[in-house]
C-alpha positions in Angstrom: 0.0 0.0 0.0 1.7 3.2 -1.2 0.7 6.8 -0.8 -2.6 7.9 -2.1 -2.7 10.1 -5.1 -4.6 13.4 -5.0 -7.5 11.8 -6.9 -7.7 9.1 -4.2 -7.8 11.7 -1.4 -11.1 12.9 -2.7 -14.2 12.3 -0.6 -17.9 12.9 -0.8 -19.2 15.4 -3.3 -15.8 15.6 -5.0 -14.1 17.5 -2.2 -10.8 16.7 -0.7 -10.4 16.4 3.1 -8.5 19.7 3.2 -11.3 21.5 1.5 -13.8 20.1 3.9 -11.6 21.1 6.8 -11.3 24.7 5.4 -15.1 24.9 5.1 -15.5 23.7 8.7 -13.0 26.3 9.8 -15.0 29.0 8.0 -18.1 27.9 9.9 -16.2 27.6 13.2 -14.6 31.0 12.8 -18.0 32.8 12.4 -19.6 30.9 15.3 -16.6 31.3 17.6 -16.3 35.0 16.8 -20.0 35.6 17.5 -19.9 33.6 20.7 -16.8 35.3 22.0 -18.3 38.7 21.2 -21.5 37.8 23.1 -19.5 36.4 26.0 -17.4 39.6 26.2 -20.5 41.8 26.0 -22.2 39.8 28.7 -19.2 40.1 31.1 -18.8 43.8 30.3 -22.6 44.4 30.9 -22.4 42.7 34.2 -19.5 44.8 35.2 -21.3 48.0 34.3 -24.7 47.2 35.9 -23.5 48.5 39.3 -22.8 51.9 37.8 -26.4 52.2 36.5 -25.4 51.6 32.9 -27.0 49.1 30.5 -25.6 47.2 27.5 -24.6 49.6 24.7 -24.7 52.7 26.8 -20.9 52.5 27.4 -20.3 52.8 23.6 -22.5 56.0 23.5 -20.6 57.5 26.3 -17.2 56.6 25.0 -18.1 58.0 21.6 -19.2 61.3 23.2 -16.1 61.4 25.4 -14.1 61.3 22.1 -16.3 63.8 20.2 -18.9 65.5 22.4 -21.9 67.1 20.7 -22.7 64.5 18.0 -26.2 64.1 16.5 -28.2 61.0 17.1 -27.6 59.9 13.5 -23.8 60.4 13.8 -23.8 58.3 17.0 -25.9 55.6 15.4 -23.5 55.4 12.4 -20.5 55.4 14.6 -21.8 52.6 16.7 -23.4 50.6 13.9 -27.0 50.7 15.1 -30.2 52.0 13.5 -31.3 55.6 14.2 -34.5 54.6 16.1 -32.5 52.4 18.5 -30.1 55.3 19.1 -32.9 57.7 19.8 -34.4 55.4 22.4 -31.0 54.9 24.0 -30.4 58.6 24.1 -33.8 59.2 25.7 -33.1 56.6 28.4 -29.6 58.0 29.1 -31.0 61.5 29.2 -33.6 60.3 31.8 -30.7 58.8 33.8 -28.9 62.1 33.7 -25.9 60.9 31.7 -26.6 62.9 28.6 -28.4 66.1 27.5 -29.7 67.2 24.1 -29.2 70.7 22.9 -30.0 72.5 19.7 -27.0 73.0 17.4 -25.7 76.6 17.6 -25.0 76.8 13.9 -28.1 74.9 12.6 -31.2 75.1 14.7 -32.7 72.1 12.8 -30.1 69.9 14.4 -30.0 68.5 18.0 -26.7 67.4 19.4 -26.0 65.1 22.3 -23.6 66.0 25.1 -22.3 64.2 28.2 -23.4 65.7 31.5 -21.1 65.8 34.6 -22.6 62.6 35.9 -22.0 61.0 32.5 -18.4 62.1 32.5 -18.1 60.7 36.1 -19.0 57.3 34.7 -16.2 57.2 32.1 -13.6 55.9 34.6 -16.1 53.1 35.6 -16.5 52.2 32.0 -12.7 52.0 31.5 -12.3 49.9 34.6 -15.1 47.5 33.5 -13.5 47.2 30.1 -10.0 46.4 31.6 -11.5 43.8 33.9 -13.4 42.2 31.0 -10.2 42.1 28.9 -8.2 40.6 31.7 -10.8 37.8 32.0 -10.9 37.3 28.3 -7.2 37.0 27.8 -6.4 35.0 31.0 -3.7 32.5 30.2 -2.5 34.2 27.1 0.9 35.8 26.8 1.3 39.5 25.9 2.6 38.4 22.5 -0.5 36.2 21.9 -2.8 39.1 22.9 -1.0 41.4 20.5 -1.3 38.7 17.7 -5.0 38.2 18.5 -5.7 41.9 18.3 -3.8 42.2 15.0 -5.8 39.2 13.6 -9.1 40.5 14.8 -8.4 43.9 13.2 -7.6 42.2 9.9 -10.8 40.2 10.1 -12.8 43.4 10.9 -11.2 45.3 8.1 -12.0 42.6 5.6 -15.6 42.5 6.7 -15.9 46.3 6.7 -14.4 46.5 3.2 -16.9 43.8 2.0 -19.8 45.7 3.6 -18.7 49.0 1.9 -18.5 47.3 -1.5 -22.1 46.2 -1.3 
């Protein structure tokens, strides 16, 4: 019994074992990425609950900390959510005292969203919750592995963003 030729390595549906393995990896990649993102979001949300913040509100506050005075539409685009979702989130956060809406000084048709003092006070809590979540997620990984993971995830995200932009 000698080595199998390439033709002999073919399996069901005319596909080789390495092709099937690549397809399985494609499926595994998507499901693992989605599950890891969900798990990270769950841990982060639990870490934020004590501060009175709900899932997704941290992203709004971090975006405003970076660029205060954005419109609801700009926030929605930046965070990848639909405008009605962002409008509801802003309303809830305004009721909590974390944000305030004000008319734009240059264009009265626009309303912009700003962090309030209590909102700014929560930024440190958000940062700490994020750091704690990251430590949990990368437990057992070396610094080099974490850097590699970040590099690879950025490449995956860039590929997906480019594909979305092309459509």
